[in-house]
C-alpha positions in Angstrom: 99.4 89.0 86.2 101.6 86.9 84.6 102.1 83.3 85.9 104.5 80.7 85.8 102.6 79.1 82.9 102.3 81.9 81.0 105.8 83.2 81.4 107.5 80.0 79.9 106.8 79.7 75.9 108.0 75.8 76.4 109.5 74.0 79.2 113.2 73.4 79.6 114.8 70.2 78.8 115.9 67.6 82.1 119.3 68.6 81.1 118.4 72.5 81.0 117.0 72.4 84.1 119.8 70.7 85.8 122.0 73.2 84.2 119.8 75.9 85.6 119.5 74.3 89.4 123.0 73.7 89.7 124.1 77.2 88.4 121.6 78.7 91.3 122.9 76.6 93.7 126.4 78.1 92.9 125.2 81.2 92.9 123.8 80.7 96.7 127.0 79.2 98.1 128.6 83.0 96.9 125.9 85.0 98.8 127.2 87.9 100.8 124.0 88.9 102.3 120.8 87.6 103.2 117.0 86.8 101.3 114.5 89.6 101.7 111.6 89.3 103.8 108.8 87.2 101.7 106.0 88.6 101.8 107.9 92.3 102.2 107.1 94.4 105.3 106.7 97.6 103.1 105.7 97.5 99.2 105.8 101.0 98.9 109.4 102.1 100.2 110.5 105.5 100.1 114.3 107.4 101.2 114.0 110.1 103.5 115.8 112.4 105.8 115.1 115.8 107.5 118.1 118.1 108.8 117.3 120.5 111.6 119.7 122.6 114.0 119.1 119.9 116.4 120.6 117.3 113.9 124.4 118.6 115.5 124.0 117.1 118.6 121.2 114.2 117.7 121.6 112.8 121.4 120.2 115.6 123.1 116.3 115.3 120.7 116.2 119.1 121.0 114.3 119.4 117.3 114.0 116.2 115.3 111.8 116.1 112.6 110.7 113.2 110.0 108.9 113.0 106.6 106.8 110.7 104.5 105.3 110.8 100.7 103.2 108.9 98.8 101.6 109.3 95.5 98.0 108.4 94.6 95.3 107.3 91.9 91.9 109.9 92.8 90.3 108.0 90.1 90.8 104.8 92.4 88.5 104.5 95.5 89.8 101.6 98.2 87.5 102.7 101.0 85.2 105.9 101.7 87.5 109.4 100.8 90.6 106.9 100.4 92.4 106.7 97.0 94.8 103.8 95.9 98.3 104.0 96.7 100.4 103.6 93.8 103.8 103.3 91.9 102.3 102.9 88.4 100.6 105.7 86.9 98.5 106.2 83.4 99.6 109.3 82.0 95.8 110.7 81.0 94.8 110.6 84.6 96.0 113.0 87.7 98.4 112.1 90.1 98.0 113.2 93.7 101.0 113.5 95.9 101.0 113.7 99.4 103.4 114.8 102.0 103.3 114.5 105.7 106.0 115.8 108.3 106.4 116.3 111.7 109.1 118.1 114.2 109.4 117.7 117.7 111.7 117.7 120.7 112.1 121.0 123.0 112.5 123.8 120.7 109.4 123.1 118.3 107.0 125.0 119.8 109.4 127.9 119.3 110.0 127.9 115.2 108.3 130.1 113.3 108.1 130.9 109.4 106.8 129.3 106.4 107.6 125.3 105.3 108.3 125.2 101.3 107.8 122.1 99.3 109.2 121.7 95.7 108.8 118.7 93.7 111.0 117.1 91.0 111.1 113.9 88.7 114.3 112.3 87.6 114.2 109.9 84.6 115.8 106.3 85.6 115.3 104.5 82.4 116.4 106.7 79.6 113.2 106.6 78.4 110.9 109.9 80.4 111.4 113.0 78.9 109.7 114.8 82.1 112.8 115.1 84.1 113.2 118.6 86.4 110.6 120.4 88.7 107.2 119.7 88.4 104.4 122.5 88.1 103.6 121.9 91.8 104.8 123.7 94.8 103.4 123.9 98.7 103.6 125.8 101.2 102.5 125.4 104.8 102.8 128.1 107.8 104.7 127.2 110.5 102.2 128.7 112.8 99.1 126.8 111.3 99.7 124.1 113.9 100.1 124.3 117.4 102.6 122.0 119.4 101.1 119.3 120.9 102.5 118.7 124.6 104.3 115.5 125.1 105.0 113.6 128.3 106.5 116.2 130.0 107.0 119.7 129.6 110.2 119.9 127.4 108.7 117.9 124.5 106.1 119.3 122.2 105.4 117.8 118.7 104.1 119.6 115.6 102.7 117.5 112.3 101.7 119.2 108.7 100.6 117.8 106.0 100.5 118.8 102.0 98.7 117.3 99.1 99.1 118.5 95.8 97.8 117.5 92.2 99.7 116.8 89.1 97.3 117.2 86.1 96.8 114.5 83.8 99.4 114.5 80.7 101.9 116.7 82.3 104.5 113.4 82.7 105.5 111.3 79.7 106.0 107.8 79.7 108.9 106.0 81.4 110.1 105.6 84.7 111.1 108.5 87.3 112.2 109.0 90.7 109.7 111.6 92.8 111.6 114.2 95.2 110.4 116.7 97.6 112.1 119.2 99.2 111.1 120.7 102.2 112.8 124.2 103.6 111.7 126.6 106.1 111.4 130.1 104.8 111.9 133.1 107.1 108.7 135.5 107.6 105.5 134.0 106.9 103.9 132.3 103.8 102.2 135.2 102.8 105.4 137.4 103.1 108.1 134.6 102.7 111.6 135.6 103.6 115.2 133.6 102.6 115.6 130.2 103.3 116.9 129.2 106.8 119.7 127.5 106.2 119.6 124.5 109.0 116.4 123.1 107.6 116.1 120.6 105.2 113.7 117.8 104.6 113.4 115.5 101.4 111.4 112.4 100.9 112.3 110.1 97.9 110.4 107.8 95.9 113.0 105.7 94.1 110.9 104.2 91.0 107.4 105.6 89.6 106.5 104.6 86.4 103.9 106.3 84.1 102.4 104.2 81.3 99.9 104.9 78.7 96.0 104.3 80.0 94.0 101.6 79.2 
């Protein structure tokens, strides 16, 4: 951890300090927004979205969906059976990716098919050389989860989870964004058909950094 003392090799002179403070005061007077909450509510932000046939009429909530994704270090435990959640990964360790998603609404019980998950990395710092599709794909049958009734007969929910590992030394050093795309295929996962065009889920971790191991 770098402290303020270790980050500054030498203290600024009184005149330099006064200039720095004046520059910051001037910058504050021009602020268009607000200072972020500190401490932040969320230290591991994820960008998400999920389109379904019900998205055309969002007020009726006939079929809504949500998705989340996180990355874990399977070599570091923070509790019994619980791995450390990370945004900085060592290239010589496996990487565990977990995706959780739900569909809910009056039509959630009637959908069928096979959920397909594909994962992609995109270099964001000009250093990483592992952009593109990751060697990881997931498939989960829609009928593997039974609909759970809600507060009335017209509302049910189905929630799914997928975990997959990216093996050590698959990704080179650098900063990347990590994206998962979820599609719904017709048929079953044993005999999948074509994607159904009205279903598209995604979750993106904006920055995931890969470094050399210690």
